[in-house]
C-alpha positions in Angstrom: 0.0 0.0 0.0 1.0 3.6 -0.5 2.0 4.6 3.0 2.9 8.1 4.2 3.9 9.4 7.6 2.9 12.6 9.4 3.2 13.9 12.9 0.4 12.5 15.1 -0.4 15.9 16.4 0.8 18.4 18.9 0.2 16.0 21.8 2.7 13.5 20.3 5.5 15.8 19.2 8.4 13.8 18.1 6.5 10.6 17.3 5.2 9.5 14.0 2.0 7.7 12.9 1.8 5.7 9.8 -1.4 5.4 7.8 -2.7 4.2 4.5 -4.0 6.3 1.7 -6.7 3.8 0.8 -9.2 6.0 2.8 -9.3 8.5 -0.1 -12.0 6.4 -1.8 -14.4 6.5 1.2 -18.0 7.4 0.1 -19.9 10.5 1.2 -22.5 9.9 3.9 -26.2 10.9 4.1 -28.2 10.3 7.3 -32.0 10.6 7.0 -33.8 10.5 10.4 -37.5 9.6 10.4 -38.7 11.7 13.4 -42.4 10.8 13.3 -44.5 10.8 16.4 -45.2 8.8 18.5 -42.0 6.7 18.0 -39.7 9.8 17.9 -40.4 10.5 21.6 -38.9 7.1 22.5 -35.8 7.3 20.2 -35.0 11.0 20.1 -32.6 11.1 23.1 -30.9 7.8 22.2 -30.2 8.8 18.6 -29.1 12.4 19.4 -26.8 11.3 22.2 -25.3 8.6 19.9 -24.8 11.2 17.2 -23.2 13.7 19.6 -20.8 11.1 20.9 -19.9 9.8 17.4 -19.4 13.3 15.9 -17.2 14.3 18.8 -14.9 11.4 18.1 -15.0 11.6 14.3 -14.3 15.4 14.2 -11.2 15.0 16.5 -9.6 12.1 14.6 -6.2 12.7 13.1 -5.0 10.7 10.1 -6.7 10.1 6.8 -10.2 11.5 6.2 -12.6 8.6 6.9 -15.8 10.5 6.2 -15.2 13.1 3.3 -18.7 14.6 3.4 -21.8 14.3 5.6 -25.3 15.5 5.2 -28.3 15.2 7.5 -32.0 15.2 6.8 -35.0 15.0 9.1 -38.4 13.7 8.1 -41.2 14.7 10.3 -44.3 16.6 9.2 -42.1 17.7 6.3 -38.8 16.8 4.9 -36.0 19.1 5.8 -32.2 19.2 5.1 -30.7 20.2 8.5 -27.1 20.0 7.2 -25.9 20.2 3.6 -22.8 18.3 2.7 -19.9 19.4 5.0 -16.5 18.1 6.0 -16.4 16.7 9.5 -12.9 17.9 10.6 -13.0 21.2 12.3 -16.8 21.5 12.1 -17.9 20.0 15.4 -19.6 23.2 16.6 -21.8 23.3 13.5 -22.5 19.6 13.7 -23.5 19.8 17.3 -25.9 22.7 16.6 -27.4 20.5 13.9 -27.9 17.6 16.4 -29.6 20.0 18.8 -31.9 21.1 16.1 -32.8 17.5 15.4 -33.3 17.0 19.2 -35.8 19.9 19.2 -38.2 18.2 16.8 -41.4 17.5 18.8 -42.2 13.9 19.5 -45.9 14.3 20.2 -48.7 14.8 17.8 -50.3 12.8 15.0 -49.5 12.1 11.3 -51.7 11.4 8.3 -50.8 7.8 7.7 -47.5 6.0 7.1 -47.7 6.5 3.3 -47.0 10.2 3.8 -43.9 9.4 5.7 -42.8 7.0 2.9 -43.2 9.8 0.3 -41.1 12.1 2.4 -38.4 9.5 2.8 -38.3 8.9 -0.9 -38.0 12.7 -1.5 -35.2 13.0 1.1 -33.2 10.3 -0.7 -33.7 11.9 -4.1 -32.8 15.3 -2.8 -29.7 14.0 -1.1 -28.5 12.4 -4.3 -29.2 15.6 -6.3 -27.3 17.6 -3.7 -24.4 15.1 -3.8 -24.1 15.3 -7.6 -24.1 19.1 -7.4 -21.4 19.1 -4.6 -19.3 16.5 -6.4 -19.5 18.4 -9.7 -17.9 21.4 -8.0 -15.2 19.4 -6.2 -11.6 19.8 -7.3 -10.5 16.3 -6.3 -13.4 14.3 -7.7 -12.6 11.5 -5.3 -16.2 11.2 -3.9 -17.7 9.2 -6.7 -20.4 7.6 -4.7 -22.6 8.2 -1.7 -24.1 5.9 1.0 -27.5 6.8 2.4 -28.6 5.6 5.9 -32.3 5.9 6.8 -33.1 5.6 10.6 -36.6 4.7 11.5 -38.6 3.1 14.3 -41.3 1.8 12.0 -41.2 -1.8 10.7 -38.1 -1.9 8.6 -39.4 -4.3 5.9 -42.3 -1.9 5.1 -39.9 1.1 4.9 -37.6 -0.9 2.5 -40.6 -1.8 0.3 -41.8 1.8 0.2 -38.4 3.0 -0.8 -38.1 0.2 -3.4 -41.3 1.2 -5.1 -40.6 4.9 -4.9 -37.0 4.7 -6.2 -37.6 2.1 -8.9 -37.4 4.6 -11.8 -35.0 7.1 -10.2 -31.4 7.8 -11.3 -29.4 5.9 -8.6 -26.0 5.7 -10.4 -24.2 7.6 -7.6 -25.9 5.6 -4.8 -23.5 2.9 -3.7 -25.6 1.6 -0.8 -28.9 2.3 1.0 -29.1 1.1 4.6 -32.4 1.2 6.5 -31.8 1.0 10.3 -34.8 0.0 12.4 -34.5 1.0 16.0 -36.4 -1.6 18.0 -38.1 0.5 20.7 -39.0 -2.8 22.6 -35.3 -3.5 23.2 -33.0 -1.4 25.3 -30.0 -3.8 25.5 -26.7 -2.0 25.5 -25.3 -4.4 22.9 -25.9 -3.7 19.3 -28.2 -6.3 17.8 -28.0 -7.4 14.2 -30.8 -9.9 14.4 -32.1 -8.8 11.1 -29.8 -8.1 8.2 -31.4 -8.5 4.8 -30.1 -7.4 1.4 -32.3 -6.1 -1.4 -31.5 -4.6 -4.8 -33.0 -1.5 -6.3 -31.0 -1.6 -9.5 -27.7 -3.0 -10.7 -24.8 -1.8 -8.6 -26.9 -0.6 -5.6 -26.8 -2.5 -2.3 -29.8 -2.2 0.0 -29.6 -3.5 3.6 -32.0 -3.7 6.5 -30.5 -3.7 10.0 -32.3 -3.9 13.3 -30.7 -2.5 16.4 -31.6 -2.0 20.1 -32.9 1.3 21.3 -29.7 2.2 23.2 -26.9 4.7 22.7 -24.2 2.0 22.3 -26.2 0.1 19.7 -26.8 3.2 17.5 -23.2 4.4 18.0 -22.0 1.1 16.5 -24.1 1.7 13.4 -22.5 5.1 12.9 -19.0 3.9 13.6 -19.2 1.6 10.7 -18.7 4.7 8.6 -15.2 5.0 10.0 -14.1 1.7 8.6 -12.2 1.4 5.3 -14.7 0.6 2.5 -12.3 -0.5 -0.1 -12.9 -3.8 -1.9 -11.2 -3.4 -5.2 -8.5 -5.8 -4.3 -7.6 -8.2 -1.5 -5.5 -7.0 1.4 -3.4 -10.0 2.3 -1.9 -13.1 0.7 -1.2 -15.8 3.2 1.5 -18.1 1.7 1.7 -21.7 2.9 4.7 -23.8 1.9 4.8 -27.4 0.7 7.2 -28.5 3.4 10.0 -27.1 5.5 12.8 -28.1 3.1 11.2 -26.5 0.0 11.2 -22.8 -0.6 8.2 -22.9 -2.9 4.6 -22.3 -1.8 1.7 -24.7 -2.3 -1.2 -22.4 -1.3 -2.0 -18.8 -1.4 -5.0 -17.9 0.8 -6.3 -14.4 0.0 -7.7 -12.4 2.9 -9.1 -9.0 3.8 -8.2 -7.1 6.9 -10.6 -5.1 9.2 -9.9 -2.6 11.9 -11.2 -3.5 15.3 -10.4 -0.2 17.1 -9.5 3.4 16.4 -5.8 3.9 17.3 -5.5 6.0 20.4 -2.5 7.7 18.6 -5.1 9.5 16.5 -6.8 11.2 19.5 -5.6 14.6 20.7 -3.4 14.4 23.8 -3.1 10.7 23.2 0.0 10.4 25.4 -2.4 9.9 28.4 -4.1 7.0 26.7 -1.1 4.6 27.0 -0.2 4.6 23.3 3.4 4.2 24.2 4.2 1.6 26.8 7.8 0.8 25.8 9.1 2.0 29.2 7.9 2.9 32.7 8.3 6.6 31.9 5.8 6.3 29.1 3.2 5.2 31.6 3.8 7.7 34.3 1.7 10.9 34.2 3.2 14.0 32.6 3.5 16.7 35.2 5.6 19.8 35.6 8.3 19.2 38.2 11.5 20.7 39.3 14.8 18.9 38.6 15.0 17.3 42.1 11.5 16.0 42.1 10.3 12.5 41.0 6.9 12.0 39.2 4.0 11.0 41.5 2.7 7.5 41.2 0.0 6.8 38.6 -3.3 6.0 40.4 -5.6 3.4 38.8 -8.9 2.4 40.2 -10.6 -0.9 39.6 -14.0 -0.4 38.1 -15.0 -3.9 37.1 -14.2 -7.5 37.4 -13.9 -9.4 34.1 -14.0 -13.1 33.3 -10.6 -14.0 31.6 -12.3 -15.9 28.8 -14.5 -12.9 28.0 -11.6 -10.5 27.1 -10.7 -10.6 23.4 -7.2 -9.9 22.4 -8.5 -7.6 19.6 -9.4 -4.9 22.2 -5.9 -4.7 23.7 -3.0 -2.7 22.3 0.5 -1.4 23.2 3.2 -3.3 25.0 2.4 -4.9 28.4 4.1 -3.9 31.6 4.9 -6.3 34.4 3.5 -5.3 37.8 5.2 -6.5 41.0 5.1 -5.5 44.7 7.1 -2.4 45.3 10.6 -2.5 46.8 10.8 1.3 47.4 13.3 2.0 50.1 11.3 4.9 51.5 8.7 2.5 52.9 9.3 1.0 56.3 9.6 -2.8 56.6 6.2 -3.4 58.2 4.4 -1.5 55.5 6.4 -3.2 52.7 5.6 -6.7 54.2 1.9 -5.9 54.5 1.8 -4.6 50.9 3.6 -7.7 49.7 1.0 -9.9 51.3 -1.9 -7.9 49.8 -0.3 -8.1 46.4 0.1 -11.9 46.8 -3.5 -12.2 47.8 -4.7 -10.2 44.8 -2.6 -12.3 42.4 -3.9 -15.6 44.0 -7.5 -14.4 43.9 -7.5 -13.4 40.3 -5.6 -16.4 39.1 -7.6 -19.0 41.1 -10.9 -17.5 39.9 -9.7 -16.9 36.3 -10.5 -13.2 36.5 -9.1 -9.9 35.2 -9.5 -6.4 36.6 -10.6 -3.4 34.5 -8.8 -0.3 35.6 -9.3 3.4 34.9 -7.0 6.4 35.7 -8.4 7.9 38.9 -10.3 11.2 38.4 -9.3 12.0 34.9 -9.1 15.7 34.2 -11.4 17.1 31.4 -8.3 18.3 29.5 -6.8 14.8 29.5 -8.8 13.7 26.5 -9.1 16.9 24.6 -12.4 17.2 22.9 -12.9 13.5 22.3 -14.1 12.4 25.8 -11.9 9.3 25.7 -10.1 8.3 28.9 -7.4 5.7 29.5 -8.3 2.2 30.7 -6.2 -0.9 31.4 -6.7 -4.6 32.0 -4.8 -6.2 34.9 -4.0 -9.9 34.2 -2.6 -12.5 36.8 0.4 -14.6 35.9 1.8 -17.9 37.4 4.6 -15.9 39.1 4.1 -13.4 41.8 3.3 -10.6 39.3 0.5 -9.0 37.3 0.4 -7.9 33.7 -0.9 -4.4 32.8 -2.1 -3.8 29.3 -3.9 -0.9 27.8 -7.5 -1.7 26.6 -9.4 0.3 24.1 -12.4 2.2 25.5 -15.9 2.0 24.2 -15.5 5.2 22.2 -12.8 3.7 20.1 -14.3 0.3 19.4 -15.4 -0.3 15.8 -18.2 -2.7 14.9 -17.3 -6.2 13.8 -19.6 -9.1 12.9 -17.8 -12.4 12.3 -19.9 -15.5 11.6 -19.5 -18.6 13.7 -19.4 -21.6 11.4 -21.2 -24.8 12.6 -20.2 -26.7 9.5 -17.0 -28.5 8.6 -14.9 -27.1 5.8 -15.3 -28.6 2.3 -13.5 -32.0 2.1 -11.4 -31.0 -0.9 -10.2 -27.9 1.0 -9.3 -30.0 4.1 -7.4 -32.4 1.8 -5.4 -29.6 0.3 -4.5 -28.0 3.6 -3.8 -31.1 5.8 -2.5 -34.0 3.6 -1.1 -34.9 0.3 1.8 -33.3 -1.5 1.2 -29.8 -0.1 2.1 -30.9 3.4 1.1 -27.4 4.6 0.5 -28.0 8.3 3.0 -30.8 8.7 4.8 -31.8 11.9 7.9 -30.2 10.5 6.4 -26.8 10.5 4.8 -27.4 13.9 8.2 -28.4 15.3 9.9 -25.3 13.8 7.3 -23.0 15.3 8.2 -24.3 18.8 11.5 -22.6 18.5 10.0 -19.1 17.8 
């Protein structure tokens, strides 16, 4: 890939962040919110809070532009464009004002049938496409060749899809890459995003239409919006996994072609990211940055336990940075009795966590508002027990930086011919020779 490097920001002066230029082909985004009573009164706060949180993060991200343009429409008693296409970076004040305008739409009253709402949704989609064509025609880069439209509704999603399907059947949809209808299930308030219904339709050749059902919670709606931050390329595979014939032969028998997906937003792209544990190469990287005189030492970092986690419930994909080994202090300034008591407490903590197969989730105590800049992201860590008298401290990504991921769990065995190719025969891909060689790594 064509990589380039730039400073990560004023908070990380002297360090460099690498990123790919593949984000230049990200589509423009249109969000159409169906704010019809009486459902709007139950979803307004959830959706607007999720939008505020998401825009706060997206506007403060350094690195490549993940959302080149964003437009917002509201469909209530009439269809209204609350936000023409704008760039996100540097526009949070305007975007926040737009969210507050959306929040002010009344949730009480009556409407004259669902058909009227369907007509307004159709018109909002067509207006957004016309606005995009006009905006893209005046663009100097001409990189934004497509647009994705997301319709958020609390009405039955299948009915909304069918209304849009009928209304857009004869429309010019060449610039529409994807149409996503998100149904907020007002009967569900789970904090986990639910994708119990994901159905694909087709309006015309080249246009993908999906229906997604999510819980009526801020976290669930945030995950729908965060999907916009993921790289949407697909013109070529990302990774070739080469498997050799055997250890003694340099040639390769198999090439497994793969795609890669981000699981989290790098904390290095957040302003004042040094407080988020991006660098854990040394103890000094972990200690808080404070102004001290030459003869002073930095104060200890204070982490408070906020939750107990089951060890088998922590996925490695949410951890980042280098781990630090934690052991009981041997500081000479402590008297012998205090040191012995502290050693016993540390031993008891290690034993309790290890015997019960538990981790501790930690957060920096009383984070200052300035610590996270404008993103509202604070540092968290996972404390893991080890067989020795020690603990392992690893940075863990916070909820704000997690990206959505949906990986299918296969209950079926692989095709017999594929198993034959990988395991046996002349390819000898996963032979004992390779296994033995791996033990020495």
